[in-house]
Backbone bond lengths (Angstrom), bond angles and torsions (degrees), N, CA, C in turn:
res aa  C-N    CA-C-N  psi(-1)  N-CA   C-N-CA  omega(-1)  CA-C   N-CA-C  phi
1 X - - - 1.426 - - 1.514 107.90 -
2 X 1.360 117.61 145.04 1.429 124.89 -175.87 1.541 107.11 -73.87
3 X 1.303 115.84 129.48 1.439 124.80 172.76 1.541 111.83 -133.06
4 X 1.326 119.71 105.31 1.459 121.90 -171.17 1.566 110.19 -57.74
5 X 1.289 116.44 -28.69 1.549 118.41 -176.75 1.486 112.21 -68.06
6 X 1.350 119.36 -19.30 1.389 125.54 178.78 1.555 113.48 -75.80
7 X 1.333 114.29 -18.11 1.485 118.16 -177.78 1.538 113.35 -76.33
8 X 1.232 119.94 -12.37 1.464 121.07 176.00 1.500 112.75 109.37
9 X 1.291 114.62 -170.88 1.446 120.20 -170.76 1.534 115.34 -74.66
10 X 1.336 118.21 -5.53 1.447 121.03 179.32 1.536 111.68 -67.74
11 X 1.284 119.49 -14.11 1.434 121.86 178.80 1.522 112.58 -102.75
12 X 1.334 117.99 24.81 1.444 120.07 173.90 1.468 112.78 -67.45
13 X 1.310 119.53 157.64 1.478 123.26 -179.22 1.547 107.38 -63.84
14 X 1.321 114.54 130.41 1.471 120.08 178.31 1.482 113.02 90.28
15 X 1.304 119.96 8.89 1.485 118.97 179.01 1.546 108.04 -67.87
16 X 1.379 114.78 150.98 1.417 119.73 -171.31 1.515 115.29 -64.43
17 X 1.273 117.39 -22.83 1.504 121.35 179.70 1.468 113.78 -102.45
18 X 1.319 117.46 15.84 1.466 117.88 175.82 1.477 111.62 -62.13
19 X 1.288 119.79 144.43 1.439 123.50 169.67 1.517 109.38 -91.46
20 X 1.339 115.12 125.69 1.452 119.54 -177.16 1.508 110.91 -109.52
21 X 1.355 115.33 151.26 1.450 119.60 173.19 1.522 110.77 -82.98
22 X 1.280 119.30 173.16 1.442 122.84 175.64 1.498 112.61 -61.82
23 X 1.305 117.58 -38.24 1.390 121.75 176.68 1.532 113.32 -61.69
24 X 1.329 116.40 -42.46 1.446 122.26 178.20 1.549 111.99 -67.01
25 X 1.329 114.88 -37.25 1.499 118.70 177.80 1.543 108.45 -68.41
26 X 1.310 114.33 -38.80 1.531 117.79 -179.13 1.570 107.49 -65.12
27 X 1.285 117.32 -41.08 1.478 120.73 175.04 1.492 112.25 -57.65
28 X 1.345 115.46 -48.12 1.428 123.06 -178.54 1.532 112.75 -60.93
29 X 1.349 116.59 -40.15 1.463 124.93 -177.94 1.545 112.07 -87.45
30 X 1.355 117.02 -8.94 1.425 122.17 -171.45 1.563 113.50 55.50
31 X 1.327 111.40 44.31 1.459 119.91 177.64 1.542 107.49 -126.33
32 X 1.318 117.80 178.61 1.469 119.60 178.39 1.518 109.88 -89.09
33 X 1.314 117.04 158.80 1.459 120.10 177.83 1.517 110.08 -64.62
34 X 1.319 118.34 -33.59 1.481 121.88 175.41 1.488 112.72 -56.99
35 X 1.357 114.84 -42.61 1.496 119.49 175.18 1.535 111.75 -59.76
36 X 1.345 115.96 -46.50 1.426 122.16 178.32 1.539 112.45 -55.20
37 X 1.372 113.77 -50.38 1.455 119.71 -178.80 1.572 109.09 -64.43
38 X 1.316 120.58 -39.21 1.469 120.75 176.54 1.481 111.75 -63.68
39 X 1.314 121.71 -40.78 1.437 123.97 176.75 1.496 111.80 -66.68
40 X 1.331 117.04 -34.88 1.458 123.56 175.89 1.512 111.11 -62.96
41 X 1.311 116.47 -52.64 1.468 121.17 178.62 1.509 111.92 -55.17
42 X 1.383 117.37 -36.90 1.461 119.85 179.16 1.512 114.01 -84.96
43 X 1.306 118.12 7.07 1.424 125.26 -178.94 1.551 112.58 58.67
44 X 1.331 120.29 34.00 1.401 124.49 -177.60 1.531 112.09 -98.24
45 X 1.295 117.07 -8.84 1.461 122.01 -178.03 1.563 105.99 -129.34
46 X 1.332 118.85 136.54 1.467 121.77 -179.13 1.540 110.44 -60.82
47 X 1.294 116.34 132.48 1.514 117.27 -179.17 1.552 107.36 -158.64
48 X 1.266 114.19 168.92 1.478 121.25 170.34 1.489 108.62 -134.48
49 X 1.300 116.33 154.36 1.460 121.03 -177.75 1.557 105.12 -110.09
50 X 1.261 112.66 129.66 1.473 120.99 175.05 1.517 108.53 -122.12
51 X 1.297 115.02 93.31 1.501 118.98 -172.33 1.505 110.03 66.40
52 X 1.269 116.06 -122.20 1.468 120.16 178.19 1.545 113.03 -94.18
53 X 1.328 116.60 2.87 1.463 120.36 -176.58 1.514 110.96 -106.87
54 X 1.345 114.49 148.90 1.458 120.86 175.05 1.584 106.62 -104.18
55 X 1.329 114.31 139.63 1.464 116.74 172.68 1.532 106.00 -134.70
56 X 1.345 114.77 156.19 1.451 124.41 -174.12 1.507 109.69 -127.23
57 X 1.314 119.92 123.04 1.436 123.10 176.48 1.525 108.07 -76.12
58 X 1.347 114.82 128.19 1.477 121.06 -176.13 1.530 109.78 -53.14
59 X 1.363 117.40 -47.09 1.412 118.94 -174.16 1.533 112.67 -65.17
60 X 1.372 117.55 -32.06 1.449 122.11 -179.19 1.551 109.33 -72.18
61 X 1.352 117.86 -35.17 1.431 123.76 179.46 1.516 107.77 -71.26
62 X 1.360 120.10 -38.64 1.432 122.14 -178.59 1.621 106.93 -68.76
63 X 1.336 116.07 -42.30 1.469 119.96 177.79 1.511 110.77 -62.25
64 X 1.315 117.04 -41.50 1.472 122.60 178.41 1.575 110.39 -62.28
65 X 1.280 116.48 -42.13 1.499 119.24 175.93 1.491 111.68 -58.40
66 X 1.361 116.04 -46.34 1.479 122.47 178.18 1.534 110.30 -59.43
67 X 1.284 116.13 -42.75 1.463 122.14 -176.98 1.525 112.32 -65.02
68 X 1.300 116.85 -39.36 1.500 118.54 -176.55 1.499 114.41 -90.43
69 X 1.321 114.95 -10.32 1.472 122.68 179.52 1.525 109.80 -61.36
70 X 1.349 119.52 131.32 1.410 121.14 179.26 1.487 109.76 -129.78
71 X 1.348 118.79 162.45 1.429 124.44 173.56 1.561 107.05 -69.29
72 X 1.360 114.98 149.87 1.470 119.87 176.57 1.557 110.37 -57.74
73 X 1.295 117.48 129.90 1.476 120.73 176.76 1.535 112.77 84.38
74 X 1.288 118.49 -5.58 1.471 121.84 -176.82 1.516 107.67 -87.92
75 X 1.377 117.11 128.14 1.460 120.11 -179.86 1.564 107.53 -113.94
76 X 1.367 118.73 -10.96 1.457 119.26 -176.76 1.576 106.31 -136.98
77 X 1.275 114.83 161.46 1.520 118.75 173.59 1.477 106.28 -69.18
78 X 1.341 114.68 153.12 1.475 117.65 -179.16 1.520 111.89 -67.26
79 X 1.333 117.06 149.84 1.483 121.34 178.04 1.487 110.94 -69.79
80 X 1.336 113.32 147.40 1.507 118.03 177.48 1.540 108.39 -69.44
81 X 1.311 115.68 143.64 1.491 121.21 178.87 1.513 110.24 -96.37
82 X 1.308 119.91 -8.37 1.469 121.05 179.37 1.451 109.94 -82.89
83 X 1.330 117.52 142.56 1.454 122.21 -179.10 1.577 105.70 -110.65
84 X 1.359 112.56 147.40 1.453 116.75 -179.31 1.535 108.71 -120.76
C-alpha cells in the first residue's frame, strides 16, 4: 500500500515541489480562494489541471511571485543600459 511518508524527506511540509490547493495558495498570497480561481481561469497564475481539480506547484507560485514583483512606484521594466 502507498504511504507517502516512506518516500523520504522530500515530502516534508513546504517542499518546493508540493502541489497546493487553491485555498493553500490563497493563504500563501493572503488573498481569497475566489481570487485564486479567477486568476487561474484567466491563465494569470501558474497551475495544472487534474481532472476537475486545479493544483499549483509551490515552486512555480514562488517563481511567479518573483516575476511579478516590482519596485515601489515602478510601472515599467528598467531601460537597458547597453547601446547598440
